[in-house]
C-alpha positions in Angstrom: 32.3 46.9 26.5 35.5 48.8 27.3 34.4 52.1 28.9 38.0 53.3 29.6 38.3 55.5 26.5 35.2 57.3 27.8 36.6 57.6 31.3 40.1 58.6 30.5 39.5 62.3 29.8 37.8 62.6 33.1 40.4 60.7 34.9 43.3 62.7 33.4 41.5 65.9 34.6 42.0 64.7 38.2 45.1 64.5 40.3 46.8 61.1 39.5 46.2 59.5 42.8 42.6 60.6 42.9 42.2 59.3 39.4 43.6 56.0 40.4 41.0 55.6 43.2 38.2 56.6 40.9 39.3 54.2 38.2 39.6 51.3 40.6 36.1 52.0 42.1 34.7 52.2 38.5 36.3 48.9 37.7 34.8 47.4 40.8 31.3 48.6 39.7 31.8 47.3 36.2 33.1 44.0 37.3 30.0 43.4 39.4 28.2 42.3 36.2 30.9 39.7 35.3 31.9 36.4 36.8 35.1 36.8 38.8 35.8 33.1 39.4 36.4 32.3 35.7 39.9 31.2 34.6 42.0 33.7 32.7 42.1 33.3 28.9 44.4 30.5 27.7 46.8 32.2 25.3 50.4 31.0 25.0 50.2 29.0 28.2 53.5 28.2 29.9 55.2 26.9 33.0 57.3 29.3 35.0 59.0 28.3 38.3 56.9 25.2 38.5 53.6 27.1 38.2 51.2 26.7 35.3 50.2 30.1 33.7 47.2 30.1 31.3 48.8 33.2 29.7 52.0 35.2 30.3 50.5 38.6 30.9 50.4 39.8 34.5 49.7 42.9 36.5 52.7 44.3 38.3 52.7 45.1 42.0 51.7 48.6 43.0 48.3 49.1 41.4 46.5 47.1 44.0 48.6 47.3 47.2 46.0 45.8 49.6 44.2 43.3 47.3 41.1 45.5 47.6 40.4 45.1 43.8 41.7 41.6 43.1 38.5 40.1 41.8 37.7 43.1 39.7 41.2 43.1 38.1 40.7 39.4 37.5 38.1 40.2 34.9 40.6 42.0 32.6 42.2 38.8 31.3 45.5 38.7 33.3 47.1 35.4 33.6 48.5 36.4 36.9 48.1 39.4 39.3 50.7 40.6 41.8 49.4 42.6 44.8 51.4 44.7 47.3 53.9 45.9 48.1 52.8 45.0 51.6 54.7 45.6 54.9 54.3 44.1 58.4 52.5 47.2 59.8 50.2 49.6 58.0 51.9 52.9 56.9 50.7 56.0 55.1 53.6 56.3 52.7 55.1 59.6 51.7 53.3 63.0 51.7 51.0 64.0 48.9 51.2 64.9 46.0 53.3 61.8 45.2 52.3 60.8 41.7 52.9 62.7 38.5 52.0 62.1 34.8 54.4 62.6 31.9 52.0 62.1 29.0 54.5 62.7 26.2 56.2 59.5 27.2 53.1 57.7 28.6 55.1 57.7 31.9 54.5 58.1 35.6 56.7 59.3 38.4 55.7 58.1 41.9 57.1 58.4 45.3 54.2 56.6 47.1 56.5 54.9 49.6 54.8 51.5 50.3 51.6 53.0 51.4 49.5 50.0 52.5 47.1 48.7 55.2 49.5 46.1 56.6 50.0 42.4 55.9 47.1 41.2 58.2 44.6 43.2 56.2 46.0 41.9 52.8 45.8 38.3 54.0 42.1 38.8 54.9 41.5 40.2 51.4 43.2 37.5 49.5 41.8 34.7 51.6 38.3 35.4 50.2 39.3 35.9 46.6 37.3 34.5 43.7 40.0 35.3 41.1 41.1 32.0 39.6 44.4 33.0 38.1 47.9 32.9 39.6 48.4 35.2 42.6 51.7 36.8 43.5 52.2 38.8 46.7 55.0 41.4 46.9 56.6 42.0 50.3 58.8 44.8 51.7 60.0 46.5 54.8 58.4 49.3 56.8 59.9 52.7 56.4 60.9 52.9 60.1 62.6 49.5 60.2 66.4 50.0 60.4 68.5 48.2 57.8 69.9 45.7 60.3 66.3 44.6 61.0 65.1 44.6 57.4 65.2 40.8 57.0 62.8 40.4 60.0 60.2 42.5 58.1 60.4 40.3 55.0 60.1 37.1 57.1 57.1 38.4 59.0 55.4 39.1 55.7 56.5 35.8 54.2 55.1 33.9 57.2 51.7 35.7 56.9 51.2 35.3 53.1 52.8 31.9 52.3 49.6 29.9 52.6 47.7 32.3 50.3 50.3 33.1 47.5 51.2 31.2 44.4 54.5 33.0 44.5 56.1 35.7 46.6 58.2 38.6 45.5 60.8 40.3 47.7 60.9 44.0 46.7 64.4 45.3 47.3 64.4 47.8 44.5 61.8 50.5 45.2 63.5 53.9 45.2 60.9 55.4 47.6 62.0 53.8 50.9 65.3 55.1 52.2 68.0 52.4 52.1 65.9 49.7 50.6 68.0 49.5 47.4 71.1 48.7 49.6 69.6 45.3 50.0 70.4 44.5 46.3 74.1 44.4 46.9 76.9 42.3 48.6 76.4 40.7 51.9 73.0 42.4 52.5 71.6 40.7 49.4 73.2 37.4 50.2 72.0 37.4 53.8 68.4 38.3 52.7 68.2 35.6 50.1 69.6 33.0 52.4 67.1 33.9 55.1 64.2 33.8 52.6 65.2 30.4 51.2 65.6 29.0 54.7 62.2 30.2 55.8 60.7 29.1 52.5 61.8 25.5 53.1 60.4 25.6 56.7 57.1 26.9 55.5 56.9 24.5 52.6 57.1 21.6 55.1 54.6 23.3 57.4 52.0 24.0 54.7 52.8 21.0 52.4 53.1 23.2 49.4 55.9 24.9 47.4 55.8 28.6 46.9 58.6 30.1 44.8 60.2 33.4 45.9 61.3 35.9 43.3 63.6 38.9 43.7 62.6 42.3 42.1 65.5 44.4 41.0 66.1 48.0 39.8 67.0 49.1 36.3 69.6 51.5 37.8 72.4 48.9 37.8 75.6 49.1 35.9 77.0 46.1 34.1 79.3 45.1 36.9 76.5 45.2 39.4 74.3 43.0 37.2 77.2 40.6 36.9 77.8 40.5 40.7 74.1 40.1 41.5 73.7 37.4 38.9 76.7 35.5 40.4 75.0 35.7 43.8 71.6 34.6 42.4 73.2 31.7 40.5 75.1 30.4 43.6 72.0 30.7 45.8 69.7 29.2 43.1 66.9 31.7 43.4 63.5 30.7 42.0 63.2 33.7 39.7 63.9 37.3 39.0 61.6 40.3 38.2 63.4 42.9 36.0 62.8 45.7 36.5 61.4 48.2 39.0 61.2 52.0 38.4 64.2 54.2 37.6 65.7 57.3 39.2 67.1 58.4 35.9 65.5 61.3 34.1 67.6 61.1 30.9 64.5 60.2 28.8 62.3 63.0 30.1 64.7 65.9 30.5 62.9 69.2 30.3 59.4 67.9 30.7 56.9 69.1 33.3 57.3 67.1 36.5 60.6 65.5 35.3 62.5 66.8 38.3 60.0 65.4 40.9 61.5 62.8 43.3 60.5 59.2 42.9 60.6 56.3 40.5 59.9 56.8 36.8 57.9 54.1 35.0 56.1 53.7 31.7 57.2 54.4 28.1 60.2 56.4 29.2 62.0 53.4 30.6 61.3 50.8 27.9 64.9 50.8 26.5 66.6 50.8 29.9 64.4 48.0 31.3 64.9 45.9 28.2 68.7 46.4 28.3 68.9 45.2 31.9 66.6 42.3 31.2 68.8 41.2 28.3 71.9 41.4 30.4 70.4 39.5 33.3 69.2 36.8 30.9 72.8 36.5 29.6 74.3 36.3 33.1 71.8 34.1 34.9 71.7 30.4 34.6 69.1 29.2 32.1 67.0 27.6 34.9 66.4 30.9 36.7 63.4 32.4 34.9 62.7 36.2 34.5 59.5 38.2 34.6 60.0 41.2 32.3 58.4 44.5 33.5 59.0 48.1 32.7 58.0 50.2 29.8 55.3 48.0 28.3 52.9 50.4 26.6 52.0 48.3 23.5 51.6 44.7 22.5 54.9 44.9 20.6 56.7 45.9 23.8 55.4 42.8 25.6 56.3 40.5 22.7 59.8 42.0 22.5 60.4 41.3 26.2 59.4 37.7 25.7 61.8 37.5 22.8 64.6 38.9 24.9 64.2 36.0 27.3 61.4 36.9 29.7 59.2 34.0 30.5 56.3 36.2 31.6 55.6 40.0 31.4 53.9 42.5 33.7 52.2 45.8 33.0 51.3 48.8 35.2 51.9 52.3 33.8 50.8 51.3 30.3 47.5 50.2 31.8 47.0 53.8 33.0 47.4 55.2 29.5 45.9 52.4 27.5 43.3 50.9 29.9 42.3 47.2 29.7 42.6 47.2 26.0 46.4 46.9 26.4 45.9 43.4 27.9 43.6 42.4 25.1 46.0 43.7 22.5 48.9 41.7 24.0 46.9 38.5 24.2 45.7 39.0 20.6 49.2 39.4 19.3 50.4 36.4 21.2 
């Protein structure tokens, strides 16, 4: 039984971050009555970056930053779950309040700032998981780490999670850590990807397993930037791309309450923007570099459209807040 429609009025009467914590604990209680080691539903199975996915619907990073709720989330039907973003050292993130609802667009603004308990804690959590689907781990840099040391943070996290992840995502596109988005461009991007690929090869030999590394990019890129990034990704032969993260644009929500709050905008307000950038990346990237489509999926039609635009897999997050677990079921049913 889906109890989310009953819970939603209560949750939306609470502050967004409080509601998130209540919802996750409620899911944990509800999932206690279900098996968590079952395989995800097999619907439109596919191979992506050498990994077999029983279905193409995933949970985007950010909802379960520390893998505290991994097994509970695994009961909702996701073909894959991405946890994080995790950083080398625990950090509190930005001051509260830092999440805001824009219900007219089924959208969220957040400026959480990579709040997490650190990579050692996350590794302890994922090492005891029962969830039997594909697991992605999203890594980033600490707020206090200077730009010239950013690569070190990604490598520290990669070393720690490699043995436990089915894939790793390098988050270089959150707008809530100062300077992070600089890593998407030019020499900074090139040097980061080169360092990640070199360490990936070393760890693959050490652990006797291949773990693809994806790059997650922002939607706030003009056509020239998409072309330049695609050229770099093609030359470096990255394993995959995740398009896109949240946006700083407020064009779709002008005049709404909370629209001027700082942070990244996600949900229904960015559907068109995220789809546009997805389509352009698909056009510019080599065919053998797959893309996970994320951003603005609030209905089954939104997910199917992204797959038709060239995404191999899709992820949801903000849509789940407004629709609940029924969104996952609807997408799988339509597929």
